[in-house]
matplotlib code that plots the C-alpha trace (Angstrom):
import matplotlib.pyplot as plt

x = [163.6, 162.8, 159.1, 160.0, 161.5, 158.4, 155.8, 152.6, 149.6, 146.4, 145.2, 141.9, 143.7, 145.7, 142.5, 140.7, 143.7, 143.8, 140.0, 140.4, 143.4, 141.9, 138.5, 140.1, 142.1, 139.1, 137.1, 139.8, 139.9, 136.1, 135.9, 138.5, 136.9, 133.5, 134.8, 136.5, 133.4, 131.0, 133.3, 133.6, 129.8, 129.1, 131.6, 129.9, 126.6, 128.0, 129.4, 126.0, 124.2, 126.7, 126.4, 122.6, 122.9, 125.0, 122.4, 119.5, 120.8, 123.6, 121.5, 119.3, 122.4, 124.0, 120.9, 120.8, 124.6, 124.1, 121.4, 123.3, 120.3, 122.1, 119.1, 118.0, 121.5, 121.7, 118.4, 119.6, 123.0, 121.3, 119.0, 122.0, 124.0, 121.2, 122.2, 123.7, 127.6, 128.0, 130.1, 129.6, 128.6, 130.5, 129.8, 132.7, 132.7, 135.3, 137.5, 137.7, 135.3, 132.8, 129.3, 127.6, 128.7, 126.5, 127.4, 125.5, 123.5, 125.3, 128.7, 128.0, 127.4, 130.7, 133.5, 137.0, 138.3, 135.4, 135.9, 139.6, 138.6, 136.1, 138.7, 141.1, 138.4, 137.1, 136.2, 135.8, 133.7, 134.1, 131.5, 132.0, 129.0, 128.3, 125.6, 122.9, 125.1, 127.7, 131.2, 132.6, 130.6, 132.2, 130.5, 131.8, 132.4, 130.4, 132.4, 130.7, 132.7, 131.7, 133.2, 133.7, 133.7, 130.0, 130.4, 133.3, 131.4, 128.4, 130.7, 132.5, 129.2, 128.1, 131.4, 131.1, 127.9, 129.7, 132.7, 130.4, 128.6, 131.9, 133.1, 129.9, 130.2, 133.8, 132.9, 130.0, 132.1, 134.9, 132.5, 131.0, 134.5, 135.4, 132.4, 133.0, 136.8, 136.2, 133.6, 135.3, 139.0, 140.0, 137.8, 139.2, 142.8, 142.6, 141.6, 144.5, 147.0, 145.8, 146.2, 149.7, 150.7, 149.9, 151.0, 154.0, 155.8, 157.7, 154.5, 153.9, 150.2, 149.4, 146.1, 144.6, 143.3, 139.6, 138.3, 134.7, 133.4, 129.7, 130.1, 128.5, 131.1, 134.9, 137.3, 140.9, 140.4, 139.5, 142.5, 144.7, 143.2, 143.8, 147.4, 148.1, 146.7, 148.8, 151.8, 151.0, 150.7, 154.0, 155.7, 154.5, 156.1, 159.3, 159.4, 159.3, 162.1, 164.0, 163.8, 165.1, 167.9, 168.9, 168.9, 171.2, 173.4, 173.7, 174.9, 177.4, 178.5, 178.9, 181.0, 183.1, 183.4, 184.7, 187.1, 188.3, 188.8, 190.7, 192.8, 193.6, 194.3, 196.7, 198.4, 198.8, 200.1, 202.5, 203.8, 204.3, 206.0, 209.5, 208.6, 207.0, 210.1, 212.2, 209.5, 209.9, 213.6, 214.8, 213.0, 214.2, 217.8, 217.2, 215.8, 218.8, 221.3, 219.9, 219.6, 223.3, 224.2, 222.2, 223.8, 227.3, 226.6, 225.3, 228.2, 230.7, 228.9, 228.8, 225.1, 224.3, 220.5, 220.3, 221.7, 219.6, 216.5, 217.2, 217.7, 214.6, 212.5, 213.9, 213.0, 209.5, 209.0, 210.3, 208.1, 205.1, 206.2, 206.3, 202.8, 201.5, 202.8, 201.3, 198.0, 197.8, 198.7, 196.1, 193.4, 194.0, 194.4, 191.4, 188.4, 185.9, 183.1, 181.4, 182.6, 180.0, 179.7, 181.5, 182.1, 185.8, 188.1, 189.7, 193.0, 193.0, 192.7, 195.6, 197.8, 197.2, 198.1, 201.1, 202.5, 202.7, 204.4, 206.4, 209.7, 209.4, 208.8, 211.7, 214.0, 212.7, 213.2, 209.5, 208.2, 204.7, 203.3, 200.5, 200.3, 197.9, 197.6, 196.0, 192.4, 191.3, 191.8, 189.8, 186.5, 184.6, 183.1, 180.4, 182.3, 183.7, 187.1, 189.0, 187.7, 188.6, 192.1, 192.2, 191.4, 194.3, 196.7, 196.0, 196.4, 199.8, 201.0, 199.9, 201.6, 204.8, 205.0, 204.2, 206.8, 209.5, 211.8, 211.0, 213.5, 210.9, 209.0, 206.3, 202.7, 200.4, 197.0, 194.6, 191.0, 188.2, 184.5, 182.2, 178.5, 177.5, 180.7, 184.1, 186.5, 189.9, 192.6, 195.2, 198.0, 201.5, 204.3, 203.4, 202.6, 199.0, 197.2, 197.1, 193.7, 193.5, 193.3, 191.4, 188.1, 189.6, 191.5, 188.6, 187.8, 188.6, 191.9, 193.0, 196.6, 199.2, 202.0, 204.3, 203.3, 203.6, 203.7, 200.0, 196.7, 194.5, 192.1, 193.3, 191.5, 188.4, 188.1, 188.8, 186.0, 183.6, 184.4, 183.8, 180.5, 179.5, 180.1, 177.7, 180.6, 182.5, 186.1, 187.5, 190.6, 190.8, 192.4, 192.2, 195.5, 198.9, 200.1, 198.3, 195.3, 192.4, 189.6, 187.3, 184.0, 182.5, 179.2, 179.6, 176.0, 175.1, 174.8]
y = [-9.1, -9.9, -9.6, -7.4, -4.8, -4.6, -1.9, -3.5, -3.0, -5.1, -7.3, -5.4, -2.1, -3.8, -5.2, -1.8, -0.1, -2.7, -2.4, 1.4, 1.3, -1.3, 0.4, 3.8, 2.4, 0.7, 3.9, 5.9, 3.4, 3.3, 7.1, 7.6, 4.9, 6.4, 9.9, 8.6, 6.7, 9.6, 12.2, 10.2, 9.7, 13.4, 14.4, 12.0, 13.6, 17.0, 15.9, 14.4, 17.7, 19.7, 17.3, 17.5, 21.2, 20.8, 18.6, 20.7, 24.3, 24.4, 24.3, 27.3, 29.2, 28.7, 30.2, 33.2, 33.8, 33.5, 36.1, 38.2, 38.3, 39.4, 39.8, 36.3, 35.1, 36.6, 35.0, 31.6, 31.9, 33.2, 30.1, 27.8, 29.7, 28.9, 25.3, 24.1, 23.9, 26.2, 29.4, 31.1, 30.7, 32.6, 32.8, 33.9, 34.7, 33.3, 36.4, 35.8, 38.6, 37.9, 38.0, 37.2, 36.2, 35.2, 34.1, 31.9, 34.1, 32.8, 33.6, 37.3, 37.2, 35.4, 36.9, 37.1, 34.1, 32.0, 33.1, 32.1, 28.7, 28.2, 29.3, 26.6, 23.9, 24.7, 22.4, 24.1, 22.7, 24.1, 23.5, 24.9, 26.5, 25.8, 27.4, 24.9, 22.1, 22.5, 22.0, 24.5, 27.4, 27.9, 30.8, 30.8, 28.9, 28.3, 27.9, 26.5, 26.8, 24.6, 24.2, 21.1, 23.0, 22.4, 18.7, 18.5, 20.3, 18.0, 15.0, 16.4, 17.0, 13.5, 12.1, 14.0, 12.0, 8.8, 9.6, 10.3, 7.0, 5.1, 6.8, 5.8, 2.3, 2.0, 3.2, 0.7, -2.1, -1.3, -1.3, -4.6, -6.1, -5.0, -6.7, -9.9, -10.0, -9.2, -11.9, -14.7, -13.9, -11.2, -12.4, -15.9, -14.7, -12.6, -15.7, -17.6, -14.7, -14.4, -18.2, -18.2, -15.2, -17.1, -20.4, -21.8, -24.6, -25.5, -26.0, -29.4, -29.3, -27.6, -26.1, -26.8, -24.1, -23.9, -20.8, -21.9, -21.4, -21.6, -22.4, -25.6, -26.2, -26.5, -24.0, -22.8, -21.6, -25.1, -26.5, -23.9, -24.8, -28.5, -27.8, -25.8, -28.5, -31.1, -28.9, -28.6, -32.4, -32.8, -30.2, -32.1, -35.3, -33.5, -31.8, -35.2, -36.5, -33.3, -33.5, -37.0, -36.1, -33.0, -35.1, -37.6, -34.9, -33.0, -36.1, -36.7, -33.1, -33.1, -36.3, -34.8, -31.5, -33.2, -35.3, -32.1, -30.3, -33.3, -33.6, -29.9, -30.1, -33.0, -31.1, -28.0, -30.2, -31.7, -28.3, -27.7, -31.1, -29.6, -26.9, -29.5, -31.6, -28.6, -27.6, -31.0, -31.7, -28.4, -29.0, -32.6, -31.3, -28.9, -31.8, -34.0, -31.3, -30.6, -34.3, -34.8, -31.8, -33.3, -36.8, -35.4, -33.4, -36.5, -38.6, -36.1, -35.9, -32.2, -31.7, -28.1, -27.6, -24.3, -25.9, -29.0, -26.9, -24.7, -27.8, -29.5, -26.4, -26.0, -29.7, -29.2, -26.0, -27.8, -30.8, -28.4, -26.8, -30.2, -31.0, -27.7, -28.7, -32.2, -30.8, -28.4, -31.1, -33.4, -30.8, -29.7, -33.2, -34.8, -35.9, -33.1, -35.2, -35.5, -32.2, -30.2, -26.5, -25.4, -22.2, -21.6, -18.6, -17.4, -17.4, -21.2, -21.5, -19.2, -21.0, -24.3, -23.0, -20.9, -23.8, -25.8, -23.2, -20.9, -22.8, -23.0, -19.3, -18.5, -20.5, -18.4, -15.2, -14.4, -12.5, -13.4, -10.3, -11.7, -11.4, -14.2, -12.9, -9.7, -9.2, -8.7, -12.5, -13.6, -13.4, -16.7, -17.8, -20.5, -22.4, -25.6, -25.2, -27.6, -26.0, -22.5, -23.8, -25.1, -21.6, -20.0, -22.9, -22.3, -18.5, -18.9, -21.3, -18.9, -16.0, -18.1, -18.8, -15.2, -13.4, -16.0, -14.2, -10.7, -8.5, -7.6, -10.6, -10.5, -11.6, -9.7, -10.7, -8.0, -8.5, -6.3, -6.4, -4.4, -4.8, -8.4, -9.2, -10.3, -8.8, -10.4, -8.9, -11.4, -9.2, -10.0, -7.9, -8.8, -6.1, -7.1, -9.3, -8.1, -6.6, -9.1, -12.1, -10.8, -12.2, -15.6, -16.3, -18.0, -20.2, -24.0, -25.1, -21.5, -20.9, -18.2, -20.5, -22.4, -25.8, -28.4, -25.7, -25.6, -27.3, -24.2, -25.6, -23.7, -20.4, -22.0, -24.3, -21.3, -19.4, -22.4, -22.8, -19.2, -19.2, -22.3, -20.2, -17.6, -15.2, -13.4, -13.4, -11.1, -9.5, -6.1, -3.4, -0.8, -2.0, -1.1, -4.7, -8.0, -8.4, -10.9, -9.7, -12.3, -11.4, -14.0, -13.7, -13.6, -14.9, -18.6, -19.9]
z = [-55.9, -52.3, -51.3, -48.3, -50.6, -52.9, -52.4, -51.3, -53.5, -53.1, -55.9, -55.8, -56.6, -59.3, -60.9, -60.7, -62.3, -65.0, -65.7, -65.9, -68.2, -70.5, -70.5, -71.2, -74.1, -75.5, -75.1, -76.9, -79.8, -80.0, -80.0, -82.6, -84.8, -84.3, -85.2, -88.3, -89.4, -88.6, -90.2, -93.4, -93.4, -92.9, -95.6, -98.1, -97.1, -97.8, -101.1, -102.0, -101.2, -103.3, -106.3, -106.0, -106.2, -109.3, -110.9, -110.1, -110.2, -112.6, -115.9, -114.7, -113.5, -116.9, -118.6, -116.3, -116.8, -120.6, -120.4, -117.9, -115.7, -112.5, -110.2, -111.1, -110.6, -107.1, -106.2, -107.3, -105.6, -102.4, -102.3, -102.7, -99.9, -97.4, -97.4, -94.1, -94.0, -96.9, -96.5, -99.8, -103.5, -106.1, -109.9, -112.0, -115.8, -118.2, -117.6, -113.9, -113.0, -110.1, -111.4, -108.0, -104.5, -101.6, -98.1, -95.7, -93.3, -90.2, -91.8, -91.7, -87.9, -87.0, -85.1, -86.7, -84.6, -85.8, -89.4, -89.1, -87.8, -90.6, -93.2, -91.9, -92.6, -96.1, -99.0, -102.4, -105.2, -108.7, -111.5, -115.0, -116.8, -120.5, -122.7, -123.8, -122.5, -125.3, -124.0, -126.5, -125.1, -121.7, -120.0, -116.4, -113.2, -110.0, -106.8, -103.8, -100.6, -97.7, -94.2, -92.1, -88.8, -88.1, -88.9, -86.5, -83.8, -84.0, -83.9, -80.9, -79.1, -79.8, -78.5, -75.2, -74.6, -75.6, -73.3, -70.4, -71.0, -71.1, -67.9, -66.1, -67.6, -66.4, -62.9, -62.6, -64.0, -61.6, -58.7, -59.7, -60.2, -56.7, -55.2, -57.2, -56.4, -52.8, -52.5, -54.4, -53.9, -51.4, -48.6, -48.9, -49.4, -46.3, -44.3, -45.8, -45.1, -41.4, -41.0, -42.4, -40.3, -37.1, -38.4, -36.4, -38.3, -35.1, -32.9, -31.6, -32.6, -35.9, -36.9, -40.3, -42.6, -43.0, -44.9, -44.3, -47.8, -48.5, -52.2, -53.3, -56.0, -55.6, -57.3, -57.1, -53.5, -52.4, -54.2, -52.5, -49.1, -49.7, -50.8, -47.7, -45.5, -47.3, -46.8, -43.0, -42.8, -44.6, -42.3, -39.3, -40.6, -41.6, -38.1, -36.4, -38.7, -38.3, -34.5, -34.6, -37.0, -35.0, -31.8, -33.4, -35.0, -31.7, -30.0, -32.8, -32.8, -29.0, -29.2, -32.0, -30.2, -27.0, -29.1, -30.9, -27.6, -26.1, -29.3, -29.3, -25.6, -26.1, -28.9, -26.7, -23.9, -26.4, -27.2, -23.5, -23.0, -23.1, -20.6, -18.3, -18.4, -17.4, -14.8, -13.1, -13.8, -12.2, -8.9, -8.9, -9.3, -6.4, -4.2, -5.2, -4.4, -0.9, -0.2, -1.0, 1.2, 4.1, 3.5, 3.5, 6.6, 8.4, 7.2, 8.5, 11.8, 11.5, 12.2, 11.7, 12.5, 10.6, 7.4, 7.8, 8.4, 5.3, 3.1, 4.4, 3.8, 0.3, -0.4, 0.9, -1.2, -4.3, -3.7, -3.4, -6.7, -8.4, -6.9, -8.4, -11.8, -11.6, -10.2, -13.2, -15.7, -14.1, -14.2, -17.8, -19.2, -17.7, -19.8, -20.4, -21.8, -18.4, -16.9, -15.0, -14.5, -11.3, -9.5, -9.8, -9.1, -12.3, -10.4, -10.1, -13.9, -14.4, -11.8, -13.5, -17.0, -16.0, -14.0, -17.2, -19.3, -17.0, -17.3, -21.1, -21.3, -19.0, -21.3, -24.3, -22.2, -22.4, -19.4, -18.1, -16.5, -14.3, -10.6, -9.8, -6.2, -7.4, -6.3, -10.0, -10.5, -7.4, -9.3, -9.3, -12.6, -13.2, -15.9, -17.3, -15.6, -17.8, -21.0, -19.9, -19.0, -22.6, -23.9, -22.1, -22.8, -26.5, -26.2, -24.4, -27.2, -29.9, -28.3, -27.7, -31.5, -32.4, -30.2, -29.9, -32.4, -31.3, -29.4, -26.8, -25.5, -22.9, -22.2, -20.0, -18.6, -17.3, -15.9, -14.6, -13.9, -16.2, -15.1, -15.6, -17.5, -16.5, -19.0, -19.7, -21.9, -23.1, -24.6, -25.9, -27.4, -31.0, -33.5, -34.1, -36.6, -40.3, -41.3, -44.2, -42.0, -38.9, -40.2, -40.7, -37.4, -35.7, -38.7, -38.4, -40.0, -40.7, -39.6, -40.4, -39.1, -41.4, -42.6, -39.9, -37.1, -36.4, -37.0, -37.3, -34.7, -31.7, -32.0, -33.5, -30.4, -28.2, -29.9, -29.5, -25.8, -25.1, -27.0, -25.0, -21.9, -23.3, -23.7, -26.4, -27.7, -30.3, -31.6, -29.9, -32.1, -29.4, -28.1, -29.6, -29.3, -30.1, -27.8, -27.5, -25.3, -23.6, -22.0, -19.7, -17.8, -14.0, -13.4, -13.5, -17.1]

ax = plt.figure().add_subplot(projection="3d")
ax.plot(x, y, z, "-o")
ax.set_aspect("equal")
plt.show()
């Protein structure tokens, strides 16, 4: 279980609770043991009194019964009934007739509820009477009825004093434990906790723990302090090693990232190679055609200024078109390892990318719905221009593969400003990305294309480039068709 999910309870409170629980249990055990011992002792004392009565009074009672001296019998039974803890003394003849019965004086003053309580705690002793001590001359029985209520009450009253003493002892012991724990443990632990709360393992200069103890002897707290200081020293050493390792790794990652971007960029350009050939071959054909027309016209001596002007303008426009293609190819294919952040209109990035793939998409009958002259694309971004070109080159390639065999084939780019963000929606006529793979599309080497048709690096590199620009890219399910939304900051990175 995580520490943050646990309910906090100070050690002091836990120790006090433990002392109270243990002390209570011990008190209960002691009380019950004491009750048992005292009760057994008092019962033996009662039995001894009764047996003393038997030894001293039974012979004289036997003589009185033999002589049927009832007044003397009542006197003797009454004297016995005065004994503490007795309820009554009954003398019965051999036929079961009561000859005499005497109650303890207090018994006659009891209420019915008290009498019922006494009747539930009786001990009866029966002693046979014989004439002249001869067993054959049975002349009656003496029943002495005693109660254990008074014994129990006395024991209970004594236990109240014992319990009160144990409670006082527990409170005093708890208070002393609090003082001792606070002095030896809590006070030092609080210092350690406060130090660890403000301790910063990434700080260039680290403090050492000093709980400033006044004890002349070392104990566990000193061992803990030394262990923490050793840990701090080790952290300082590890931090230096970590900084060096991170620095080396960052350099390696940066080199590998640039290599991956260049590799993916070359792969994307390779996919565009066929389109680029058409982009250049078609303008060259136009140039060649107009050059032949002009040559034939000159050879025939039929110089038509209007026709020559039209052909020359067409050649110039076509050359400009070729120059745009080459400029875009040059921009996208250049090395990005030393690229600096520049302020570039988003329109320029789109022009370079569309110039490389427009002819390929025309041949596949895929319509690119993007008017680069629209004001929405004039926003200037502080960016790595080549890397952003790589982003859209990959998105165009992905859309091409996804919609190539659909009946309706189009790609639309929308853009708008939303506060500090420049929002770009890259939408194609696809039917969206299945929910089961949406969380995986930006993972390296994940691809939904057939084997040999993709590396699975395109979108992961796109994601990394956008993150490097302090932006966001995500699949936007608010659109009916497939849409990737890109958020780029307008301010300087």
